[in-house]
Every structure is written in C-alpha cells, then in structure tokens.
N, CA, C and O atoms as a DFTB+ gen file, in Angstrom:
556 C
 N C O
     1  1     -28.139       4.911      -7.575
     2  2     -26.993       5.295      -6.843
     3  2     -25.865       5.960      -7.724
     4  3     -25.195       6.917      -7.336
     5  1     -25.737       5.387      -8.877
     6  2     -24.626       5.877      -9.757
     7  2     -24.873       7.397     -10.127
     8  3     -23.941       8.201     -10.162
     9  1     -26.146       7.732     -10.394
    10  2     -26.397       9.118     -10.724
    11  2     -26.137      10.033      -9.504
    12  3     -25.642      11.150      -9.657
    13  1     -26.474       9.553      -8.310
    14  2     -26.148      10.323      -7.076
    15  2     -24.697      10.522      -6.994
    16  3     -24.241      11.638      -6.744
    17  1     -23.931       9.482      -7.195
    18  2     -22.523       9.609      -7.189
    19  2     -22.030      10.660      -8.159
    20  3     -21.231      11.525      -7.800
    21  1     -22.510      10.584      -9.390
    22  2     -22.133      11.528     -10.455
    23  2     -22.552      12.951     -10.087
    24  3     -21.768      13.867     -10.334
    25  1     -23.701      13.195      -9.531
    26  2     -24.120      14.467      -9.070
    27  2     -23.208      14.960      -7.971
    28  3     -22.861      16.141      -7.959
    29  1     -22.808      14.117      -7.057
    30  2     -21.944      14.492      -5.929
    31  2     -20.508      14.829      -6.430
    32  3     -19.836      15.687      -5.857
    33  1     -20.084      14.186      -7.433
    34  2     -18.779      14.476      -8.060
    35  2     -18.806      15.848      -8.725
    36  3     -17.917      16.682      -8.552
    37  1     -19.862      16.030      -9.483
    38  2     -19.951      17.367     -10.108
    39  2     -20.030      18.472      -9.133
    40  3     -19.490      19.550      -9.384
    41  1     -20.712      18.251      -7.972
    42  2     -20.839      19.328      -7.008
    43  2     -19.513      19.591      -6.213
    44  3     -19.337      20.668      -5.643
    45  1     -18.616      18.617      -6.188
    46  2     -17.284      18.685      -5.576
    47  2     -16.172      18.839      -6.563
    48  3     -15.008      18.663      -6.203
    49  1     -16.479      19.162      -7.801
    50  2     -15.450      19.130      -8.806
    51  2     -14.328      20.090      -8.564
    52  3     -13.188      19.758      -8.889
    53  1     -14.558      21.227      -8.032
    54  2     -13.461      22.231      -7.659
    55  2     -12.464      21.634      -6.690
    56  3     -11.250      21.707      -6.885
    57  1     -12.996      21.054      -5.663
    58  2     -12.066      20.496      -4.613
    59  2     -11.380      19.239      -5.203
    60  3     -10.199      19.028      -4.926
    61  1     -12.076      18.390      -6.008
    62  2     -11.417      17.229      -6.580
    63  2     -10.270      17.633      -7.486
    64  3      -9.210      17.007      -7.490
    65  1     -10.505      18.726      -8.280
    66  2      -9.453      19.158      -9.157
    67  2      -8.219      19.767      -8.389
    68  3      -7.061      19.662      -8.794
    69  1      -8.594      20.414      -7.240
    70  2      -7.416      20.938      -6.484
    71  2      -6.633      19.876      -5.932
    72  3      -5.406      19.979      -5.941
    73  1      -7.268      18.739      -5.389
    74  2      -6.520      17.633      -4.937
    75  2      -5.759      16.907      -6.042
    76  3      -4.673      16.378      -5.806
    77  1      -6.331      16.881      -7.256
    78  2      -5.633      16.287      -8.313
    79  2      -4.384      17.147      -8.628
    80  3      -3.318      16.594      -8.897
    81  1      -4.502      18.452      -8.599
    82  2      -3.390      19.272      -8.924
    83  2      -2.303      19.100      -7.933
    84  3      -1.131      19.027      -8.305
    85  1      -2.654      19.030      -6.644
    86  2      -1.615      18.690      -5.499
    87  2      -1.053      17.338      -5.755
    88  3       0.168      17.187      -5.700
    89  1      -1.798      16.398      -6.016
    90  2      -1.338      14.937      -6.150
    91  2      -0.348      14.880      -7.415
    92  3       0.671      14.189      -7.392
    93  1      -0.683      15.573      -8.395
    94  2       0.206      15.579      -9.619
    95  2       1.361      16.532      -9.557
    96  3       2.177      16.539     -10.478
    97  1       1.485      17.349      -8.516
    98  2       2.511      18.196      -8.340
    99  2       3.868      17.511      -8.300
   100  3       3.965      16.437      -7.706
   101  1       4.953      18.079      -8.911
   102  2       6.228      17.425      -8.938
   103  2       6.716      17.082      -7.528
   104  3       7.525      16.161      -7.408
   105  1       6.295      17.737      -6.476
   106  2       6.711      17.486      -5.098
   107  2       5.880      16.412      -4.545
   108  3       6.160      16.022      -3.411
   109  1       4.921      15.887      -5.160
   110  2       4.117      14.728      -4.707
   111  2       4.350      13.426      -5.547
   112  3       5.093      12.540      -5.125
   113  1       3.734      13.337      -6.679
   114  2       3.745      12.111      -7.439
   115  2       5.249      11.766      -7.910
   116  3       5.706      10.644      -7.691
   117  1       5.952      12.689      -8.516
   118  2       7.285      12.456      -8.971
   119  2       8.204      12.247      -7.873
   120  3       9.052      11.356      -7.933
   121  1       8.086      13.030      -6.852
   122  2       8.962      12.999      -5.709
   123  2       8.813      11.599      -4.960
   124  3       9.795      10.986      -4.539
   125  1       7.558      11.164      -4.835
   126  2       7.351       9.928      -4.124
   127  2       7.957       8.838      -4.860
   128  3       8.557       7.988      -4.201
   129  1       7.896       8.717      -6.188
   130  2       8.470       7.681      -6.934
   131  2      10.037       7.776      -6.902
   132  3      10.758       6.786      -6.783
   133  1      10.475       9.019      -7.014
   134  2      12.013       9.134      -6.899
   135  2      12.434       8.728      -5.474
   136  3      13.396       7.973      -5.330
   137  1      11.761       9.195      -4.432
   138  2      12.150       8.860      -3.087
   139  2      12.035       7.410      -2.757
   140  3      12.825       6.928      -1.945
   141  1      11.088       6.651      -3.336
   142  2      10.924       5.295      -3.210
   143  2      12.197       4.603      -3.695
   144  3      12.846       3.862      -2.958
   145  1      12.549       4.883      -5.022
   146  2      13.704       4.222      -5.621
   147  2      15.063       4.764      -5.072
   148  3      16.072       4.060      -5.122
   149  1      15.077       5.982      -4.565
   150  2      16.246       6.442      -3.935
   151  2      16.403       5.987      -2.479
   152  3      17.397       6.311      -1.830
   153  1      15.399       5.221      -1.958
   154  2      15.512       4.797      -0.584
   155  2      15.581       5.890       0.443
   156  3      16.346       5.822       1.405
   157  1      14.707       6.982       0.208
   158  2      14.744       8.165       1.083
   159  2      13.458       7.991       1.941
   160  3      12.395       7.586       1.472
   161  1      13.651       8.330       3.226
   162  2      12.653       8.406       4.171
   163  2      11.520       9.381       3.832
   164  3      10.409       9.303       4.355
   165  1      11.878      10.331       2.900
   166  2      10.825      11.351       2.485
   167  2       9.638      10.688       1.696
   168  3       8.590      11.301       1.493
   169  1       9.858       9.400       1.261
   170  2       8.574       8.761       0.663
   171  2       7.487       8.677       1.652
   172  3       6.321       8.602       1.265
   173  1       7.807       8.684       2.974
   174  2       6.665       8.620       3.981
   175  2       5.782       9.813       3.910
   176  3       4.646       9.770       4.383
   177  1       6.273      10.910       3.319
   178  2       5.407      12.061       3.232
   179  2       4.071      11.922       2.405
   180  3       3.116      12.681       2.567
   181  1       4.095      10.891       1.514
   182  2       3.027      10.617       0.581
   183  2       1.742      10.207       1.347
   184  3       0.634      10.289       0.817
   185  1       1.922       9.787       2.545
   186  2       0.766       9.214       3.342
   187  2      -0.266      10.333       3.541
   188  3      -1.458      10.039       3.453
   189  1       0.090      11.542       3.792
   190  2      -0.779      12.625       4.107
   191  2      -1.729      12.899       2.949
   192  3      -2.937      13.054       3.133
   193  1      -1.121      12.958       1.684
   194  2      -1.913      13.166       0.486
   195  2      -2.900      11.972       0.299
   196  3      -4.060      12.159      -0.070
   197  1      -2.425      10.823       0.550
   198  2      -3.241       9.604       0.331
   199  2      -4.524       9.764       1.215
   200  3      -5.645       9.565       0.746
   201  1      -4.318      10.118       2.458
   202  2      -5.399      10.293       3.432
   203  2      -6.418      11.355       2.912
   204  3      -7.634      11.171       2.980
   205  1      -5.861      12.448       2.399
   206  2      -6.633      13.571       1.986
   207  2      -7.547      13.195       0.814
   208  3      -8.723      13.548       0.724
   209  1      -6.872      12.430      -0.091
   210  2      -7.673      11.932      -1.260
   211  2      -8.763      10.957      -0.820
   212  3      -9.915      11.055      -1.242
   213  1      -8.365      10.002       0.049
   214  2      -9.330       9.045       0.534
   215  2     -10.557       9.635       1.217
   216  3     -11.692       9.197       1.026
   217  1     -10.249      10.716       2.073
   218  2     -11.265      11.418       2.771
   219  2     -12.294      12.100       1.728
   220  3     -13.516      12.065       1.871
   221  1     -11.659      12.686       0.721
   222  2     -12.589      13.410      -0.237
   223  2     -13.395      12.331      -1.055
   224  3     -14.582      12.518      -1.319
   225  1     -12.752      11.251      -1.430
   226  2     -13.539      10.260      -2.077
   227  2     -14.621       9.683      -1.176
   228  3     -15.730       9.445      -1.652
   229  1     -14.354       9.453       0.081
   230  2     -15.380       9.068       1.013
   231  2     -16.505      10.105       1.076
   232  3     -17.678       9.732       1.078
   233  1     -16.207      11.264       1.123
   234  2     -17.180      12.372       1.239
   235  2     -18.142      12.420       0.005
   236  3     -19.212      13.022       0.084
   237  1     -17.766      11.807      -1.083
   238  2     -18.694      11.753      -2.291
   239  2     -19.882      10.954      -1.979
   240  3     -20.964      11.250      -2.487
   241  1     -19.750       9.917      -1.144
   242  2     -20.921       8.999      -0.822
   243  2     -20.810       8.705       0.670
   244  3     -20.521       7.568       1.043
   245  1     -21.014       9.620       1.469
   246  2     -20.758       9.381       2.928
   247  2     -21.447       8.165       3.567
   248  3     -20.878       7.508       4.439
   249  1     -22.687       7.876       3.119
   250  2     -23.381       6.712       3.645
   251  2     -23.015       5.368       3.124
   252  3     -23.533       4.357       3.598
   253  1     -22.155       5.323       2.183
   254  2     -21.806       4.112       1.527
   255  2     -20.327       3.736       1.901
   256  3     -19.412       4.533       1.694
   257  1     -20.131       2.553       2.434
   258  2     -18.724       2.226       2.826
   259  2     -17.859       2.030       1.549
   260  3     -18.335       1.552       0.519
   261  1     -16.632       2.403       1.664
   262  2     -15.705       2.229       0.449
   263  2     -15.353       0.722       0.415
   264  3     -15.433      -0.009       1.402
   265  1     -14.977       0.352      -0.746
   266  2     -14.545      -1.019      -1.163
   267  2     -13.605      -1.589      -0.038
   268  3     -12.687      -0.911       0.424
   269  1     -13.859      -2.778       0.348
   270  2     -13.042      -3.421       1.439
   271  2     -11.548      -3.522       1.036
   272  3     -10.637      -3.314       1.838
   273  1     -11.377      -3.832      -0.171
   274  2      -9.971      -4.072      -0.699
   275  2      -9.251      -2.731      -0.625
   276  3      -8.117      -2.666      -0.153
   277  1      -9.913      -1.633      -1.098
   278  2      -9.396      -0.316      -1.113
   279  2      -9.090       0.109       0.414
   280  3      -8.009       0.618       0.709
   281  1      -9.982      -0.101       1.256
   282  2      -9.815       0.316       2.687
   283  2      -8.639      -0.456       3.279
   284  3      -7.838       0.130       4.007
   285  1      -8.506      -1.772       2.985
   286  2      -7.414      -2.558       3.384
   287  2      -6.100      -2.007       2.876
   288  3      -5.134      -1.946       3.637
   289  1      -6.028      -1.614       1.650
   290  2      -4.885      -1.108       0.991
   291  2      -4.495       0.247       1.696
   292  3      -3.325       0.477       2.002
   293  1      -5.422       1.048       1.917
   294  2      -5.195       2.332       2.627
   295  2      -4.614       2.109       4.046
   296  3      -3.652       2.757       4.458
   297  1      -5.259       1.142       4.783
   298  2      -4.746       0.857       6.103
   299  2      -3.311       0.394       6.135
   300  3      -2.557       0.759       7.037
   301  1      -2.926      -0.403       5.165
   302  2      -1.578      -0.967       5.116
   303  2      -0.590       0.159       4.632
   304  3       0.604       0.087       4.922
   305  1      -1.077       1.151       3.925
   306  2      -0.160       2.183       3.347
   307  2      -0.230       3.527       3.988
   308  3       0.227       4.506       3.398
   309  1      -0.791       3.627       5.192
   310  2      -0.824       4.910       5.867
   311  2      -0.600       4.673       7.381
   312  3      -0.611       3.535       7.849
   313  1      -0.401       5.750       8.115
   314  2      -0.171       5.667       9.508
   315  2       1.157       5.133       9.899
   316  3       1.325       4.685      11.033
   317  1       2.104       5.158       9.024
   318  2       3.426       4.684       9.282
   319  2       4.467       5.822       9.525
   320  3       4.406       6.902       8.936
   321  1       5.372       5.515      10.386
   322  2       6.409       6.480      10.718
   323  2       7.736       5.788      10.437
   324  3       7.894       4.606      10.743
   325  1       8.651       6.478       9.882
   326  2      10.031       5.963       9.492
   327  2      10.843       5.541      10.750
   328  3      10.864       6.227      11.771
   329  1      11.459       4.452      10.616
   330  2      12.390       3.971      11.607
   331  2      13.593       3.445      10.804
   332  3      13.436       2.863       9.731
   333  1      14.839       3.676      11.375
   334  2      16.048       3.254      10.718
   335  2      16.012       1.753      10.323
   336  3      16.589       1.359       9.309
   337  1      15.342       0.948      11.121
   338  2      15.191      -0.467      10.864
   339  2      14.408      -0.755       9.568
   340  3      14.495      -1.852       9.019
   341  1      13.662       0.216       9.100
   342  2      12.857       0.008       7.825
   343  2      13.668      -0.091       6.651
   344  3      13.246      -0.656       5.642
   345  1      14.871       0.452       6.722
   346  2      15.847       0.347       5.524
   347  2      16.187      -1.114       5.223
   348  3      16.433      -1.443       4.062
   349  1      16.210      -1.975       6.189
   350  2      16.519      -3.327       5.989
   351  2      15.448      -4.161       5.205
   352  3      15.736      -5.156       4.540
   353  1      14.212      -3.666       5.347
   354  2      13.114      -4.263       4.643
   355  2      12.265      -3.133       3.943
   356  3      11.068      -2.958       4.169
   357  1      12.975      -2.434       3.121
   358  2      12.545      -1.189       2.497
   359  2      11.218      -1.462       1.740
   360  3      10.235      -0.771       2.008
   361  1      11.156      -2.347       0.895
   362  2       9.862      -2.654       0.061
   363  2       8.751      -3.066       0.985
   364  3       7.613      -2.655       0.755
   365  1       8.983      -3.813       1.970
   366  2       7.909      -4.227       2.928
   367  2       7.282      -3.039       3.584
   368  3       6.068      -3.006       3.788
   369  1       8.102      -2.042       3.925
   370  2       7.476      -0.861       4.604
   371  2       7.035       0.231       3.700
   372  3       6.130       0.983       4.061
   373  1       7.632       0.370       2.517
   374  2       7.280       1.527       1.711
   375  2       6.361       1.280       0.544
   376  3       5.627       2.181       0.139
   377  1       6.380       0.071      -0.016
   378  2       5.573      -0.238      -1.191
   379  2       4.067      -0.007      -0.839
   380  3       3.343       0.604      -1.626
   381  1       3.606      -0.489       0.325
   382  2       2.130      -0.140       0.629
   383  2       1.757       1.333       0.527
   384  3       0.649       1.673       0.113
   385  1       2.700       2.217       0.913
   386  2       2.489       3.639       0.834
   387  2       2.356       4.094      -0.601
   388  3       1.411       4.813      -0.925
   389  1       3.224       3.721      -1.428
   390  2       3.255       4.046      -2.802
   391  2       1.942       3.477      -3.539
   392  3       1.254       4.165      -4.293
   393  1       1.705       2.226      -3.244
   394  2       0.489       1.567      -3.762
   395  2      -0.777       2.290      -3.368
   396  3      -1.630       2.561      -4.213
   397  1      -0.910       2.613      -2.059
   398  2      -2.104       3.302      -1.569
   399  2      -2.296       4.626      -2.235
   400  3      -3.404       4.965      -2.650
   401  1      -1.239       5.376      -2.345
   402  2      -1.285       6.642      -3.039
   403  2      -1.770       6.590      -4.470
   404  3      -2.643       7.344      -4.900
   405  1      -1.133       5.622      -5.217
   406  2      -1.513       5.494      -6.633
   407  2      -2.896       4.989      -6.888
   408  3      -3.532       5.398      -7.859
   409  1      -3.383       4.115      -6.051
   410  2      -4.717       3.669      -6.136
   411  2      -5.695       4.800      -5.805
   412  3      -6.735       4.918      -6.453
   413  1      -5.372       5.655      -4.780
   414  2      -6.160       6.790      -4.413
   415  2      -6.179       7.833      -5.540
   416  3      -7.217       8.406      -5.872
   417  1      -5.034       8.043      -6.090
   418  2      -4.969       9.027      -7.188
   419  2      -5.772       8.440      -8.480
   420  3      -6.422       9.201      -9.197
   421  1      -5.698       7.218      -8.701
   422  2      -6.460       6.603      -9.797
   423  2      -7.917       6.939      -9.697
   424  3      -8.529       7.443     -10.640
   425  1      -8.508       6.632      -8.451
   426  2      -9.866       6.828      -8.295
   427  2     -10.130       8.369      -8.382
   428  3     -11.078       8.770      -9.058
   429  1      -9.396       9.156      -7.780
   430  2      -9.585      10.640      -7.994
   431  2      -9.589      11.010      -9.512
   432  3     -10.512      11.700      -9.947
   433  1      -8.642      10.597     -10.288
   434  2      -8.599      10.830     -11.602
   435  2      -9.821      10.392     -12.394
   436  3     -10.290      11.064     -13.312
   437  1     -10.307       9.226     -11.985
   438  2     -11.542       8.668     -12.682
   439  2     -12.777       9.495     -12.273
   440  3     -13.686       9.698     -13.078
   441  1     -12.799       9.973     -11.007
   442  2     -13.947      10.719     -10.598
   443  2     -13.970      12.008     -11.394
   444  3     -15.044      12.367     -11.876
   445  1     -12.952      12.685     -11.562
   446  2     -12.842      13.838     -12.347
   447  2     -13.113      13.638     -13.869
   448  3     -13.839      14.394     -14.515
   449  1     -12.516      12.634     -14.349
   450  2     -12.715      12.346     -15.884
   451  2     -14.181      12.171     -16.128
   452  3     -14.772      12.872     -16.950
   453  1     -14.802      11.196     -15.389
   454  2     -16.285      10.883     -15.649
   455  2     -17.196      12.027     -15.092
   456  3     -18.305      12.197     -15.600
   457  1     -16.803      12.743     -14.157
   458  2     -17.526      13.885     -13.738
   459  2     -17.727      14.909     -14.766
   460  3     -18.785      15.521     -14.910
   461  1     -16.614      15.082     -15.516
   462  2     -16.557      16.033     -16.664
   463  2     -17.254      15.513     -17.956
   464  3     -17.879      16.283     -18.686
   465  1     -17.133      14.216     -18.210
   466  2     -17.589      13.632     -19.447
   467  2     -19.053      13.195     -19.425
   468  3     -19.708      13.218     -20.467
   469  1     -19.574      12.803     -18.289
   470  2     -20.881      12.274     -18.268
   471  2     -22.000      13.260     -17.775
   472  3     -21.764      14.055     -16.866
   473  1     -23.130      13.197     -18.346
   474  2     -24.295      13.923     -17.847
   475  2     -25.148      13.090     -17.025
   476  3     -25.797      13.572     -16.097
   477  1     -25.176      11.888     -17.319
   478  2     -25.882      10.851     -16.466
   479  2     -25.057       9.576     -16.455
   480  3     -24.197       9.369     -17.312
   481  1     -25.332       8.714     -15.460
   482  2     -24.590       7.437     -15.375
   483  2     -24.856       6.636     -16.559
   484  3     -26.024       6.544     -16.937
   485  1     -23.884       6.015     -17.227
   486  2     -24.083       5.166     -18.384
   487  2     -24.584       3.760     -17.853
   488  3     -24.388       3.360     -16.706
   489  1     -25.270       3.052     -18.861
   490  2     -25.627       1.610     -18.468
   491  2     -24.338       0.783     -18.647
   492  3     -24.020      -0.043     -17.791
   493  1     -23.806       0.935     -19.432
   494  2     -22.576       0.214     -19.734
   495  2     -21.205       0.932     -19.016
   496  3     -20.091       0.436     -19.181
   497  1      -0.201       7.480     -16.648
   498  2       0.690       8.597     -15.982
   499  2       2.246       8.576     -16.126
   500  3       2.773       7.472     -15.985
   501  1       3.545      10.298     -16.545
   502  2       4.957      10.114     -16.306
   503  2       5.371      10.046     -14.807
   504  3       4.830      10.792     -13.991
   505  1       6.302       9.180     -14.455
   506  2       6.671       8.928     -13.099
   507  2       7.744       9.926     -12.530
   508  3       7.926      10.073     -11.322
   509  1       8.406      10.570     -13.465
   510  2       9.421      11.425     -13.035
   511  2      10.775      11.015     -13.396
   512  3      11.083       9.829     -13.511
   513  1      11.642      12.051     -13.589
   514  2      12.993      11.732     -14.037
   515  2      13.737      11.004     -13.113
   516  3      14.508      10.162     -13.575
   517  1      13.664      11.165     -11.768
   518  2      14.403      10.410     -10.792
   519  2      14.094       8.906     -10.796
   520  3      14.984       8.068     -10.652
   521  1      12.806       8.598     -10.968
   522  2      12.450       7.190     -11.108
   523  2      12.972       6.526     -12.298
   524  3      13.404       5.374     -12.298
   525  1      12.914       7.350     -13.382
   526  2      13.539       6.819     -14.680
   527  2      14.994       6.442     -14.621
   528  3      15.480       5.435     -15.137
   529  1      15.662       7.404     -13.905
   530  2      17.181       7.199     -13.698
   531  2      17.376       5.858     -12.907
   532  3      18.218       5.031     -13.257
   533  1      16.584       5.690     -11.859
   534  2      16.763       4.446     -11.118
   535  2      16.367       3.187     -11.870
   536  3      16.909       2.108     -11.634
   537  1      15.392       3.344     -12.800
   538  2      15.057       2.218     -13.684
   539  2      16.300       1.660     -14.490
   540  3      16.495       0.455     -14.649
   541  1      17.037       2.557     -14.931
   542  2      18.279       2.213     -15.716
   543  2      19.538       2.192     -14.841
   544  3      20.648       2.211     -15.373
   545  1      19.390       2.152     -13.510
   546  2      20.525       2.091     -12.603
   547  2      21.578       3.169     -12.764
   548  3      22.771       2.951     -12.553
   549  1      21.089       4.343     -13.149
   550  2      22.000       5.479     -13.376
   551  2      22.165       6.270     -12.151
   552  3      23.213       6.891     -11.970
   553  1      21.157       6.295     -11.251
   554  2      21.176       7.097     -10.041
   555  2      21.612       6.124      -8.871
   556  3      21.711       6.549      -7.720
C-alpha cells in the first residue's frame, strides 16, 4: 500500500505543489496566524484551504479512510461561521481552525517531501511578522 501511495503522490505532484504554494502564501499561513492573534474574524477564511488540502490528501488513496483523529480534527476545525458571540470564547471557536489547517498543511508538506525524495517506500515553518508582534505583546 505504501508504494501505491507513493505512486499516487508522484502522479499528483503538480496539484500538491500548487496547494502548497497557496497554503504558504502570505495571505494564507501568515495571515491566519496574524488574524488568530489579532482576534480578527478573517481567521475563519482558513477553513476553505483546509478542506481543499484535506480533499486532495483523500484523493491520493480514495478507497482508504483517513485517520480517525485527523478526521475528527478537521470536523472540529471546519464548517464554522463567525458570530459576534465567538469573541467571548475566541480560543474555543478559532483554535480548532488553526489546528486543522496546520495539521493538513503538515501532511501536504510531507507528501511532497517524500514524493520527491523516495523512489520506493522505505522499510523504515516562519509564522509571520504579525504573529511575532503578538508574541511580544507589541501589537
């Protein structure tokens, strides 16, 4: 199965890299972290990219269900709409989105990395200036 996955990754490499480029774009990864710490409703925009990545990862092995923990994480971190009341429990509502995005991006990055490095299955990131400013309570 591992070699099938590797073959599927290689066959979808162009699309995977396009998603990676979009996910790494300043308007996605950096913006999401900045918006989370800035308490901006625009952090909700990250859900669309998360779903796009999840769908592409699923397409690599259509007949194999994705890891239950990952699926649970995606469910908790997508399909949400901003409401003013969310500001009162910001972390409760927004951290699952950020977490789902970063887990998805991690798997995407690993698919690309090993799709480029491996010929057969073996037997054996900056967050953005805005987030950094918030880390030091400057913003």
